N, C-alpha and C positions, 0 to 999 in steps of 0.2 A: 597370477594369483590362484596357485590349486585348487579346488575343493576340496575338503577333510572325507577323509570317508563316509561320516556321518549323513556327509550332506549328496556324497554321491548314489548312498544307500536309502536315499529316503523315500518314503512312500507316503504321498497326499492323496489324501478326500478330497474331495470336492461334492458335494451336495447340493444341486438346487431344485429349492421350494420352488414351485409355480401350480399353475391353475389351468385351464381351456379358456379362450379366446382371453387372453389377456397380453396385448401387443408391448407391452415392457419385458413380459417374458419370455416371448419369441426374442428380440432384441436380446436377453440378456444369454441365452439359449448359443445363438452365434456369436456373443462374443466370447462364450468359454469354447465353444469348437476353435474360435480363431487362436486361443490360447493353445489348447490339447494340440492341435498340428502345430504353429510352432515350436512345443513343446517335444512332440513325438521329431522333428526334424535335427533337434538338440542333443536327442538322445545320447547321441556317440560321446557326444562333449561330459555329460553327465548322466548317471544311470538314474535319473528321476521318476519313479512310477509315480502315474497319475491314474486315480480308480476315478471314474463319474458315476454319480447317479441322480436320478431327476425324480423327485416326490410332487406328486398331485394331490397338494393340501384336500383335494374337494373330494379326494374317494374315501368312503366310508370309513377303511383300515385306516384312515390318516388324521383322524378328531383332535389325538393332539398336537398335530401341527395345525390344523386349521383353528383352535382356539388359539393357538400362538401368532400366525403369520396369516390369516385371512385379509387384512386389509393390508398388507404388506408386501406381499411378491410383488416381482422374484428379488430371493434370498438367496446366499450363494455362503455356504458353512464351507469352510476350509482349515481345515484339519490335518494332523497326523493319522494315517491307517491304523488300526488299531490289530494287533497280530499279523505286524508286517511281513510280506511273503507269506502268508497261509490265507487258502480261499479268493474270494474276491470282493468287490465291492455292491456288488447287485442288493437292491432291499432287501429279495428275499432268501441271498442267503445268509444265515445263521449269525455268524460273526462280525454282520454290519448293523450298527445302530447307532445314527446320528445322531448326539447331545444337544442341548440348547446351548452347555459351554462351549462349540467350538474356538478353536482359538482365534481365529479371525473372522468377523462375516462383512459379505458386500451386500448393500441393499439400494436395490430399485435401477438406478442406474449406473453401469459400471464400465468400463473400458477394458480390454485384453490386457492393456500394460498395468491396468488393479488388479487383475486376477494373478497374475506374474510376482505383483510388487505382494503382494496377499502372499502368497505361495513360498517365497522369499522370506518372508516376516516368520512363517512358521517354521521354515524350514532353521532359518536361524534360532527360534526360539526351541526347538528341538537339539539342536547341536548343543546349544549352553546349558542345557539340564542333563546333558550324559554326562 
């Protein structure tokens, strides 16, 4: 079965909420890195574009996220990119704004396969809403 046009043109946003001196955060970064590396290899089969950003919740500019996730990091938000195809997903870019209502969240310990499954779920949600 071939992926639909909606899936092939999918833009996914991964946002990892992290903090310094966090061993679980280091493992989470590695798992997300594994997923992105595997996704890059498979790009020829699907045009899945993955935007990735990390937010340090202890940064003074991130008090909103510190209040929410201070005792829960690492947390990975998996969501569709807003304004697909425009700009990029860096936190300093104007069209980038993670929200609490991300389509899927992974917390604490997760594998690269769980990240892939969450991305697939978000893509399926998006294609079913089109």
